[in-house]
ZAVEXVO-39186 format. One record per residue (C-alpha): residue number from 1; y, x, z. Coordinates in steps of 0.2 Angstrom, whole numbers, padded with zeros to 4 digits. Layout:
# ZAVEXVO-39186
[node NUM; [Y; X; Z]],
...
This chain:
# ZAVEXVO-39186
[node 1; [0163; 0420; 0384]],
[node 2; [0171; 0433; 0373]],
[node 3; [0163; 0436; 0356]],
[node 4; [0174; 0451; 0353]],
[node 5; [0181; 0465; 0363]],
[node 6; [0197; 0459; 0372]],
[node 7; [0208; 0471; 0363]],
[node 8; [0202; 0463; 0346]],
[node 9; [0207; 0446; 0351]],
[node 10; [0222; 0437; 0345]],
[node 11; [0234; 0429; 0357]],
[node 12; [0227; 0412; 0352]],
[node 13; [0209; 0417; 0354]],
[node 14; [0213; 0424; 0371]],
[node 15; [0222; 0408; 0375]],
[node 16; [0207; 0397; 0370]],
[node 17; [0195; 0409; 0380]],
[node 18; [0206; 0406; 0396]],
[node 19; [0207; 0387; 0394]],
[node 20; [0189; 0384; 0391]],
[node 21; [0186; 0388; 0409]],
[node 22; [0199; 0377; 0417]],
[node 23; [0193; 0364; 0429]],
[node 24; [0176; 0371; 0432]],
[node 25; [0178; 0377; 0450]],
[node 26; [0164; 0371; 0461]],
[node 27; [0172; 0361; 0476]],
[node 28; [0159; 0354; 0489]],
[node 29; [0168; 0337; 0489]],
[node 30; [0182; 0330; 0478]],
[node 31; [0194; 0328; 0492]],
[node 32; [0195; 0326; 0511]],
[node 33; [0205; 0312; 0519]],
[node 34; [0212; 0315; 0537]],
[node 35; [0217; 0300; 0546]],
[node 36; [0232; 0306; 0555]],
[node 37; [0236; 0290; 0565]],
[node 38; [0245; 0274; 0566]],
[node 39; [0264; 0270; 0571]],
[node 40; [0268; 0253; 0578]],
[node 41; [0285; 0247; 0571]],
[node 42; [0289; 0236; 0585]],
[node 43; [0285; 0247; 0600]],
[node 44; [0288; 0264; 0591]],
[node 45; [0271; 0269; 0599]],
[node 46; [0261; 0283; 0590]],
[node 47; [0242; 0283; 0591]],
[node 48; [0233; 0297; 0583]],
[node 49; [0233; 0316; 0581]],
[node 50; [0246; 0322; 0593]],
[node 51; [0252; 0339; 0599]],
[node 52; [0252; 0341; 0618]],
[node 53; [0263; 0353; 0628]],
[node 54; [0260; 0356; 0646]],
[node 55; [0268; 0368; 0659]],
[node 56; [0258; 0373; 0674]],
[node 57; [0269; 0370; 0689]],
[node 58; [0260; 0385; 0699]],
[node 59; [0264; 0403; 0694]],
[node 60; [0249; 0413; 0687]],
[node 61; [0242; 0427; 0698]],
[node 62; [0248; 0444; 0693]],
[node 63; [0251; 0462; 0699]],
[node 64; [0268; 0466; 0707]],
[node 65; [0274; 0477; 0693]],
[node 66; [0266; 0467; 0679]],
[node 67; [0277; 0458; 0666]],
[node 68; [0272; 0442; 0657]],
[node 69; [0264; 0444; 0641]],
[node 70; [0259; 0429; 0629]],
[node 71; [0241; 0429; 0624]],
[node 72; [0237; 0428; 0605]],
[node 73; [0236; 0410; 0598]],
[node 74; [0218; 0405; 0595]],
[node 75; [0208; 0391; 0587]],
[node 76; [0196; 0382; 0599]],
[node 77; [0185; 0369; 0589]],
[node 78; [0198; 0357; 0581]],
[node 79; [0213; 0363; 0591]],
[node 80; [0225; 0377; 0589]],
[node 81; [0231; 0383; 0606]],
[node 82; [0246; 0394; 0610]],
[node 83; [0252; 0399; 0627]],
[node 84; [0269; 0406; 0632]],
[node 85; [0272; 0413; 0650]],
[node 86; [0290; 0412; 0657]],
[node 87; [0298; 0424; 0669]],
[node 88; [0292; 0414; 0684]],
[node 89; [0274; 0417; 0677]],
[node 90; [0272; 0398; 0673]],
[node 91; [0261; 0395; 0658]],
[node 92; [0266; 0382; 0645]],
[node 93; [0251; 0378; 0634]],
[node 94; [0254; 0370; 0617]],
[node 95; [0239; 0361; 0609]],
[node 96; [0241; 0357; 0590]],
[node 97; [0228; 0346; 0581]],
[node 98; [0218; 0357; 0569]],
[node 99; [0205; 0347; 0559]],
[node 100; [0191; 0357; 0551]],
[node 101; [0187; 0354; 0533]],
[node 102; [0177; 0361; 0519]],
[node 103; [0186; 0370; 0505]],
[node 104; [0194; 0355; 0496]],
[node 105; [0211; 0347; 0493]],
[node 106; [0217; 0337; 0508]],
[node 107; [0224; 0320; 0509]],
[node 108; [0234; 0314; 0525]],
[node 109; [0233; 0296; 0528]],
[node 110; [0246; 0287; 0539]],
[node 111; [0246; 0269; 0544]],
[node 112; [0260; 0257; 0549]],
[node 113; [0257; 0242; 0560]],
[node 114; [0267; 0227; 0563]],
[node 115; [0280; 0229; 0550]],
[node 116; [0286; 0218; 0536]],
[node 117; [0299; 0230; 0528]],
[node 118; [0298; 0246; 0519]],
[node 119; [0294; 0263; 0528]],
[node 120; [0291; 0281; 0523]],
[node 121; [0282; 0297; 0528]],
[node 122; [0289; 0315; 0525]],
[node 123; [0277; 0329; 0524]],
[node 124; [0282; 0347; 0523]],
[node 125; [0299; 0341; 0516]],
[node 126; [0293; 0329; 0503]],
[node 127; [0295; 0310; 0506]],
[node 128; [0284; 0296; 0500]],
[node 129; [0289; 0278; 0503]],
[node 130; [0279; 0262; 0505]],
[node 131; [0286; 0244; 0500]],
[node 132; [0285; 0229; 0512]],
[node 133; [0267; 0224; 0513]],
[node 134; [0259; 0241; 0511]],
[node 135; [0252; 0248; 0528]],
[node 136; [0245; 0265; 0523]],
[node 137; [0252; 0280; 0514]],
[node 138; [0242; 0294; 0508]],
[node 139; [0250; 0311; 0506]],
[node 140; [0242; 0326; 0496]],
[node 141; [0245; 0342; 0505]],
[node 142; [0234; 0353; 0493]],
[node 143; [0228; 0368; 0502]],
[node 144; [0242; 0370; 0514]],
[node 145; [0237; 0375; 0532]],
[node 146; [0252; 0372; 0542]],
[node 147; [0259; 0354; 0541]],
[node 148; [0275; 0346; 0548]],
[node 149; [0277; 0327; 0546]],
[node 150; [0288; 0313; 0552]],
[node 151; [0286; 0294; 0550]],
[node 152; [0301; 0282; 0548]],
[node 153; [0303; 0263; 0549]],
[node 154; [0319; 0254; 0551]],
[node 155; [0327; 0269; 0560]],
[node 156; [0312; 0271; 0572]],
[node 157; [0304; 0288; 0569]],
[node 158; [0290; 0299; 0576]],
[node 159; [0287; 0317; 0571]],
[node 160; [0273; 0330; 0574]],
[node 161; [0263; 0343; 0566]],
[node 162; [0245; 0349; 0563]],
[node 163; [0235; 0363; 0556]],
[node 164; [0221; 0362; 0544]],
[node 165; [0206; 0374; 0545]],
[node 166; [0197; 0379; 0529]],
[node 167; [0184; 0392; 0524]],
[node 168; [0195; 0397; 0509]],
[node 169; [0209; 0392; 0498]],
[node 170; [0207; 0383; 0481]],
[node 171; [0205; 0395; 0467]],
[node 172; [0211; 0389; 0450]],
[node 173; [0217; 0397; 0433]],
[node 174; [0220; 0393; 0416]],
[node 175; [0234; 0393; 0402]],
[node 176; [0247; 0381; 0395]],
[node 177; [0261; 0382; 0382]],
[node 178; [0279; 0380; 0385]],
[node 179; [0286; 0374; 0368]],
[node 180; [0303; 0383; 0369]],
[node 181; [0312; 0395; 0380]],
[node 182; [0330; 0397; 0375]],
[node 183; [0337; 0415; 0375]],
[node 184; [0355; 0414; 0368]],
[node 185; [0367; 0406; 0357]],
[node 186; [0378; 0417; 0346]],
[node 187; [0392; 0406; 0341]],
[node 188; [0399; 0406; 0323]],
[node 189; [0418; 0409; 0320]],
[node 190; [0429; 0395; 0312]],
[node 191; [0423; 0391; 0295]],
[node 192; [0437; 0398; 0283]],
[node 193; [0437; 0392; 0265]],
[node 194; [0432; 0409; 0259]],
[node 195; [0418; 0410; 0272]],
[node 196; [0422; 0428; 0276]],
[node 197; [0426; 0427; 0295]],
[node 198; [0414; 0437; 0306]],
[node 199; [0410; 0440; 0324]],
[node 200; [0400; 0455; 0328]],
[node 201; [0394; 0462; 0345]],
[node 202; [0394; 0480; 0350]],
[node 203; [0380; 0492; 0345]],
[node 204; [0364; 0488; 0355]],
[node 205; [0372; 0474; 0366]],
[node 206; [0358; 0465; 0375]],
[node 207; [0361; 0446; 0379]],
[node 208; [0350; 0433; 0386]],
[node 209; [0346; 0422; 0401]],
[node 210; [0334; 0420; 0416]],
[node 211; [0322; 0406; 0417]],
[node 212; [0314; 0398; 0432]],
[node 213; [0300; 0385; 0430]],
[node 214; [0297; 0371; 0442]],
[node 215; [0281; 0360; 0443]],
[node 216; [0281; 0344; 0452]],
[node 217; [0272; 0327; 0453]],
[node 218; [0281; 0312; 0458]],
[node 219; [0288; 0316; 0476]],
[node 220; [0277; 0331; 0479]],
[node 221; [0279; 0349; 0472]],
[node 222; [0268; 0364; 0470]],
[node 223; [0273; 0380; 0477]],
[node 224; [0286; 0389; 0467]],
[node 225; [0278; 0399; 0453]],
[node 226; [0280; 0417; 0452]],
[node 227; [0282; 0426; 0435]],
[node 228; [0273; 0442; 0435]],
[node 229; [0268; 0456; 0423]],
[node 230; [0251; 0460; 0416]],
[node 231; [0246; 0472; 0430]],
[node 232; [0251; 0460; 0444]],
[node 233; [0242; 0446; 0435]],
[node 234; [0226; 0456; 0433]],
[node 235; [0226; 0460; 0452]],
[node 236; [0229; 0442; 0456]],
[node 237; [0214; 0436; 0446]],
[node 238; [0203; 0447; 0456]],
[node 239; [0209; 0437; 0471]],
[node 240; [0205; 0421; 0462]],
[node 241; [0187; 0428; 0458]],
[node 242; [0185; 0432; 0476]],
[node 243; [0190; 0415; 0482]],
[node 244; [0178; 0408; 0469]],
[node 245; [0164; 0417; 0477]],
[node 246; [0168; 0410; 0494]],
[node 247; [0168; 0393; 0486]],
[node 248; [0151; 0396; 0478]],
[node 249; [0144; 0401; 0495]],
[node 250; [0151; 0385; 0503]],
[node 251; [0143; 0375; 0490]],
[node 252; [0127; 0384; 0492]],
[node 253; [0127; 0381; 0511]],
[node 254; [0126; 0362; 0509]],
[node 255; [0108; 0363; 0507]],
[node 256; [0107; 0356; 0489]],
[node 257; [0098; 0368; 0478]],
[node 258; [0105; 0360; 0462]],
[node 259; [0122; 0362; 0469]],
[node 260; [0119; 0380; 0474]],
[node 261; [0113; 0384; 0456]],
[node 262; [0127; 0375; 0448]],
[node 263; [0139; 0385; 0459]],
[node 264; [0131; 0401; 0456]],
[node 265; [0131; 0398; 0437]],
[node 266; [0150; 0393; 0437]],
[node 267; [0154; 0408; 0448]],
[node 268; [0146; 0419; 0436]],
[node 269; [0155; 0411; 0421]],
[node 270; [0172; 0413; 0429]],
[node 271; [0169; 0430; 0435]],
[node 272; [0164; 0436; 0418]],
[node 273; [0179; 0427; 0410]],
[node 274; [0190; 0435; 0423]],
[node 275; [0184; 0452; 0418]],
[node 276; [0189; 0449; 0400]],
[node 277; [0206; 0442; 0406]],
[node 278; [0210; 0458; 0416]],
[node 279; [0214; 0466; 0400]],
[node 280; [0227; 0453; 0396]],
[node 281; [0241; 0464; 0400]],
[node 282; [0238; 0475; 0384]],
[node 283; [0242; 0460; 0373]],
[node 284; [0261; 0458; 0369]],
[node 285; [0269; 0462; 0386]],
[node 286; [0285; 0462; 0375]],
[node 287; [0289; 0454; 0359]],
[node 288; [0297; 0464; 0344]],
[node 289; [0303; 0460; 0327]],
[node 290; [0310; 0471; 0313]],
[node 291; [0329; 0472; 0318]],
[node 292; [0328; 0460; 0333]],
[node 293; [0320; 0463; 0349]],
[node 294; [0316; 0450; 0362]],
[node 295; [0309; 0455; 0378]],
[node 296; [0302; 0446; 0393]],
[node 297; [0305; 0454; 0410]],
[node 298; [0295; 0446; 0424]],
[node 299; [0302; 0447; 0441]],
[node 300; [0299; 0435; 0456]],
[node 301; [0302; 0417; 0453]],
[node 302; [0312; 0420; 0437]],
[node 303; [0308; 0428; 0420]],
[node 304; [0322; 0436; 0410]],
[node 305; [0322; 0434; 0391]],
[node 306; [0334; 0446; 0382]],
[node 307; [0339; 0449; 0364]],
[node 308; [0345; 0465; 0356]],
[node 309; [0349; 0468; 0338]],
[node 310; [0356; 0486; 0336]],
[node 311; [0362; 0484; 0318]],
[node 312; [0372; 0468; 0318]],
[node 313; [0371; 0456; 0332]],
[node 314; [0383; 0442; 0327]],
[node 315; [0387; 0428; 0315]],
[node 316; [0398; 0424; 0300]],
[node 317; [0406; 0409; 0294]],
[node 318; [0395; 0408; 0279]],
[node 319; [0383; 0396; 0288]],
[node 320; [0396; 0385; 0294]],
[node 321; [0408; 0385; 0309]],
[node 322; [0405; 0381; 0327]],
[node 323; [0390; 0369; 0330]],
[node 324; [0384; 0372; 0312]],
[node 325; [0382; 0390; 0309]],
[node 326; [0379; 0395; 0327]],
[node 327; [0363; 0406; 0328]],
[node 328; [0351; 0398; 0342]],
[node 329; [0339; 0411; 0348]],
[node 330; [0323; 0406; 0357]],
[node 331; [0305; 0409; 0360]],
[node 332; [0293; 0395; 0354]],
[node 333; [0275; 0391; 0359]],
[node 334; [0276; 0403; 0374]],
[node 335; [0258; 0405; 0379]],
[node 336; [0257; 0406; 0398]],
[node 337; [0242; 0411; 0409]],
[node 338; [0242; 0404; 0426]],
[node 339; [0232; 0407; 0442]],
[node 340; [0233; 0398; 0459]],
[node 341; [0225; 0402; 0475]],
[node 342; [0229; 0401; 0494]],
[node 343; [0245; 0391; 0489]],
[node 344; [0252; 0404; 0477]],
[node 345; [0255; 0401; 0459]],
[node 346; [0257; 0415; 0447]],
[node 347; [0263; 0414; 0429]],
[node 348; [0261; 0427; 0415]],
[node 349; [0268; 0424; 0398]],
[node 350; [0258; 0434; 0386]],
[node 351; [0263; 0428; 0368]],
[node 352; [0277; 0419; 0360]],
[node 353; [0285; 0416; 0343]],
[node 354; [0302; 0424; 0342]],
[node 355; [0314; 0413; 0332]],
[node 356; [0333; 0413; 0327]],
[node 357; [0340; 0399; 0317]],
[node 358; [0356; 0391; 0314]],
[node 359; [0361; 0374; 0323]],
[node 360; [0361; 0365; 0306]],
[node 361; [0344; 0371; 0301]],
[node 362; [0337; 0366; 0318]],
[node 363; [0345; 0349; 0316]],
[node 364; [0338; 0346; 0299]],
[node 365; [0321; 0354; 0299]],
[node 366; [0314; 0356; 0316]],
[node 367; [0296; 0353; 0311]],
[node 368; [0297; 0367; 0298]],
[node 369; [0303; 0379; 0311]],
[node 370; [0287; 0374; 0321]],
[node 371; [0294; 0364; 0335]],
[node 372; [0295; 0345; 0339]],
[node 373; [0311; 0335; 0336]],
[node 374; [0313; 0333; 0355]],
[node 375; [0312; 0351; 0359]],
[node 376; [0324; 0355; 0345]],
[node 377; [0336; 0343; 0353]],
[node 378; [0334; 0352; 0370]],
[node 379; [0340; 0368; 0361]],
[node 380; [0354; 0359; 0352]],
[node 381; [0360; 0351; 0369]],
[node 382; [0363; 0369; 0375]],
[node 383; [0377; 0371; 0362]],
[node 384; [0392; 0360; 0366]],
[node 385; [0399; 0362; 0348]],
[node 386; [0384; 0353; 0341]],
[node 387; [0389; 0336; 0348]],
[node 388; [0407; 0339; 0351]],
[node 389; [0412; 0348; 0335]],
[node 390; [0423; 0364; 0333]],
[node 391; [0435; 0357; 0346]],
[node 392; [0422; 0352; 0359]],
[node 393; [0427; 0352; 0377]],
[node 394; [0418; 0366; 0386]],
[node 395; [0412; 0365; 0404]],
[node 396; [0422; 0376; 0415]],
[node 397; [0408; 0381; 0426]],
[node 398; [0400; 0390; 0411]],
[node 399; [0414; 0395; 0399]],
[node 400; [0428; 0406; 0405]],
[node 401; [0442; 0416; 0396]],
[node 402; [0439; 0434; 0400]],
[node 403; [0452; 0447; 0404]],
[node 404; [0461; 0454; 0388]],
[node 405; [0459; 0438; 0378]],
[node 406; [0474; 0426; 0376]],
[node 407; [0472; 0411; 0387]],
[node 408; [0483; 0400; 0377]],
[node 409; [0479; 0400; 0358]],
[node 410; [0478; 0411; 0342]],
[node 411; [0486; 0404; 0327]],
[node 412; [0482; 0411; 0309]],
[node 413; [0482; 0404; 0292]],
[node 414; [0489; 0404; 0274]],
[node 415; [0479; 0419; 0269]],
[node 416; [0482; 0429; 0286]],
[node 417; [0468; 0438; 0295]],
[node 418; [0466; 0441; 0314]],
[node 419; [0457; 0456; 0319]],
[node 420; [0453; 0462; 0337]],
[node 421; [0440; 0468; 0349]],
[node 422; [0437; 0461; 0366]],
[node 423; [0425; 0466; 0380]],
[node 424; [0419; 0458; 0397]],
[node 425; [0408; 0464; 0411]],
[node 426; [0394; 0451; 0414]],
[node 427; [0389; 0455; 0432]],
[node 428; [0406; 0452; 0440]],
[node 429; [0404; 0434; 0439]],
[node 430; [0401; 0428; 0457]],
[node 431; [0395; 0411; 0453]],
[node 432; [0379; 0407; 0444]],
[node 433; [0379; 0396; 0428]],
[node 434; [0365; 0385; 0428]],
[node 435; [0358; 0373; 0414]],
[node 436; [0342; 0362; 0418]],
[node 437; [0331; 0353; 0406]],
[node 438; [0314; 0345; 0406]],
[node 439; [0302; 0351; 0392]],
[node 440; [0285; 0345; 0387]],
[node 441; [0270; 0356; 0392]],
[node 442; [0257; 0344; 0386]],
[node 443; [0244; 0358; 0384]],
[node 444; [0243; 0360; 0403]],
[node 445; [0226; 0355; 0408]],
[node 446; [0221; 0359; 0426]],
[node 447; [0205; 0350; 0425]],
[node 448; [0197; 0335; 0434]],
[node 449; [0200; 0342; 0452]],
[node 450; [0219; 0342; 0451]],
[node 451; [0220; 0327; 0439]],
[node 452; [0213; 0317; 0453]],
[node 453; [0229; 0319; 0462]],
[node 454; [0240; 0315; 0448]],
[node 455; [0243; 0332; 0441]],
[node 456; [0241; 0329; 0422]],
[node 457; [0251; 0330; 0406]],
[node 458; [0256; 0312; 0408]],
[node 459; [0262; 0312; 0426]],
[node 460; [0267; 0330; 0429]],
[node 461; [0286; 0335; 0428]],
[node 462; [0290; 0353; 0422]],
[node 463; [0308; 0358; 0424]],
[node 464; [0315; 0373; 0416]],
[node 465; [0331; 0380; 0424]],
[node 466; [0342; 0393; 0415]],
[node 467; [0353; 0405; 0424]],
[node 468; [0364; 0419; 0418]],
[node 469; [0356; 0435; 0417]],
[node 470; [0365; 0450; 0425]],
[node 471; [0362; 0468; 0430]],
[node 472; [0349; 0480; 0421]],
[node 473; [0341; 0466; 0411]],
[node 474; [0356; 0464; 0399]],
[node 475; [0371; 0474; 0394]],
[node 476; [0383; 0475; 0409]],
[node 477; [0398; 0475; 0396]],
[node 478; [0397; 0464; 0381]],
[node 479; [0410; 0469; 0367]],
[node 480; [0415; 0458; 0353]],
[node 481; [0424; 0463; 0336]],
[node 482; [0432; 0448; 0327]],
[node 483; [0438; 0447; 0309]],
[node 484; [0445; 0430; 0307]],
[node 485; [0450; 0426; 0289]],
[node 486; [0460; 0412; 0282]],
[node 487; [0461; 0405; 0264]],
[node 488; [0478; 0401; 0257]],
[node 489; [0477; 0383; 0263]],
[node 490; [0468; 0386; 0279]],
[node 491; [0476; 0384; 0296]],
[node 492; [0467; 0388; 0312]],
[node 493; [0472; 0387; 0331]],
[node 494; [0458; 0393; 0342]],
[node 495; [0454; 0400; 0359]],
[node 496; [0441; 0413; 0362]],
[node 497; [0429; 0410; 0377]],
[node 498; [0415; 0419; 0385]],
[node 499; [0398; 0409; 0388]],
[node 500; [0393; 0416; 0405]],
[node 501; [0375; 0407; 0403]],
[node 502; [0370; 0417; 0388]],
[node 503; [0383; 0432; 0388]],
[node 504; [0390; 0427; 0371]],
[node 505; [0407; 0423; 0364]],
[node 506; [0413; 0406; 0358]],
[node 507; [0427; 0400; 0347]],
[node 508; [0435; 0383; 0351]],
[node 509; [0447; 0376; 0339]],
[node 510; [0463; 0367; 0346]],
[node 511; [0473; 0353; 0339]],
[node 512; [0489; 0358; 0330]],
[node 513; [0506; 0349; 0328]],
[node 514; [0512; 0342; 0312]],
[node 515; [0527; 0354; 0312]],
[node 516; [0529; 0371; 0320]],
[node 517; [0535; 0371; 0338]],
[node 518; [0541; 0389; 0336]],
[node 519; [0543; 0399; 0320]],
[node 520; [0553; 0413; 0313]],
[node 521; [0553; 0428; 0302]],
[node 522; [0556; 0447; 0302]],
[node 523; [0539; 0452; 0308]],
[node 524; [0528; 0465; 0299]],
[node 525; [0515; 0457; 0288]],
[node 526; [0500; 0454; 0298]],
[node 527; [0509; 0457; 0314]],
[node 528; [0502; 0448; 0330]],
[node 529; [0517; 0439; 0338]],
[node 530; [0516; 0434; 0356]],
[node 531; [0523; 0418; 0364]],
[node 532; [0522; 0416; 0383]],
[node 533; [0524; 0399; 0389]],
[node 534; [0519; 0390; 0405]],
[node 535; [0508; 0405; 0411]],
[node 536; [0499; 0405; 0395]],
[node 537; [0499; 0418; 0381]],
[node 538; [0499; 0412; 0363]],
[node 539; [0497; 0423; 0348]],
[node 540; [0502; 0420; 0329]],
[node 541; [0498; 0431; 0314]],
[node 542; [0513; 0434; 0303]],
[node 543; [0510; 0431; 0284]],
[node 544; [0513; 0443; 0270]],
[node 545; [0532; 0439; 0270]],
[node 546; [0534; 0442; 0289]],
[node 547; [0535; 0423; 0293]],
[node 548; [0526; 0417; 0308]],
[node 549; [0524; 0400; 0317]],
[node 550; [0516; 0393; 0333]],
[node 551; [0508; 0376; 0331]],
[node 552; [0495; 0374; 0345]],
[node 553; [0497; 0357; 0353]],
[node 554; [0493; 0365; 0371]],
[node 555; [0510; 0374; 0371]],
[node 556; [0520; 0366; 0385]],
[node 557; [0538; 0361; 0381]],
[node 558; [0552; 0371; 0389]],
[node 559; [0558; 0389; 0390]],
[node 560; [0546; 0403; 0382]],
[node 561; [0547; 0421; 0379]],
[node 562; [0544; 0427; 0361]],
[node 563; [0539; 0445; 0358]],
[node 564; [0539; 0455; 0341]],
[node 565; [0534; 0472; 0339]],
[node 566; [0548; 0485; 0343]],
[node 567; [0560; 0472; 0349]],
[node 568; [0565; 0465; 0366]],
[node 569; [0558; 0449; 0371]],
[node 570; [0569; 0434; 0368]],
[node 571; [0570; 0417; 0376]],
[node 572; [0566; 0402; 0364]],
[node 573; [0565; 0383; 0367]],
[node 574; [0549; 0374; 0364]],
[node 575; [0553; 0356; 0360]],
[node 576; [0544; 0341; 0367]],
[node 577; [0529; 0335; 0356]],
[node 578; [0516; 0322; 0357]],
């Protein structure tokens, strides 16, 4: 029960209020087992619940101008009957088994006879296997009403379906914590000796990612959760409360006064709690910090998390180069309310800690940041430069070189500075970049009812899948201004990439040759000289005396076109090199 008005509760207090009611839903029985039948591995004969289809050979009586019309399907006792009438007025009747159960989870039991080898059962797309010597398989179908199944042993199969009749669905709700949800990685420029290099995004650029959340237990899976906003979640809670009332009525109908009293008490508690929770939407629907803004936009099966910093979204070389000074932006300890009824899961994130730290700090002090070492490793694994260093190999399905950026290399050093601006449109990418990881949700506690079926922090698997966010959730065009500085003894050869997953820019350092492959003089100090070779564009920044050199190891040998400002292109020869 709330001890203070809901608007005065902190997110943590609200979280505790939700979780104290988890697992108290009154269910007349802990579960119902339906014996579907037995399959003989030798004869391939099925004995058990079976769908029958029969066509009447004689046409139905009808008026001369009357057209066949199928009657509405109907339940008769423990059967589901549908009739189709063809153009010849012949009726085909399909009778599907439809066992009647009280409101409870349902287990389907299948038996295999006369087999000494392994066998399997597939129910609604999920397969469970039995080793040799095990003659029964029990499948949890939760509160599904329409079931399709098949049984297989040594290539011999039988398939059918059934329907389950209930008084109502299973209502449940509660809350859990997702330790981390990544938002973006803002990659650091190469670390020059003077630590002056910067990479800055355009004013008010929004970056981020979309997150989907999948919950499964062994070979079974719940319905895909739907992320919603506060208003939708409040409306859904009222459905849960209504379903709970039906459950209470079902418990009261069993004739047990004690059971009815307990059901009434529990229903009253939950209804009271849901009234408090209906105001949950007023608590932190979005998350804001001083100069940063992180926003959660709920929509369908994904939730989009974005990051905007209108003053200076970017990084510098002061914190280290790629993989060290990269800023990793994420939500930590995301409090999520959930509700489940009639086969539908809804998730509502109502509070989180917005965090941005460097990769180096995340590696060395994860507990001080407030997350576990395992969750810190999840975040670090999203940054390929952490494990691979400044020259890390970048996955081609995630990183691309956008139009306008040189696809070969950029060479600068000896005190020169490379300055330029780039932009790319995020939503033109046709393919979706995906990164999947498994994170701990140890606070998820659905209560005794679901733990009976293996749904517990120890056995449940929660998979978070990141995809690139496009459209109105993030900036359609993300711009980048770079000011890459070098000290007198520095030498850098880099490629600039675009990370399609997070919508940010990355700087990959390339190997250089011991001696220049192409060099010259006569350029203006600071001029960017262009070399085109093998379909690639390579750039080099001239020093204070107008000297330039190309030393990127990825320049192919052979003829190349060299272009200086105000001069016609000339053909040069790139020598063979290791």
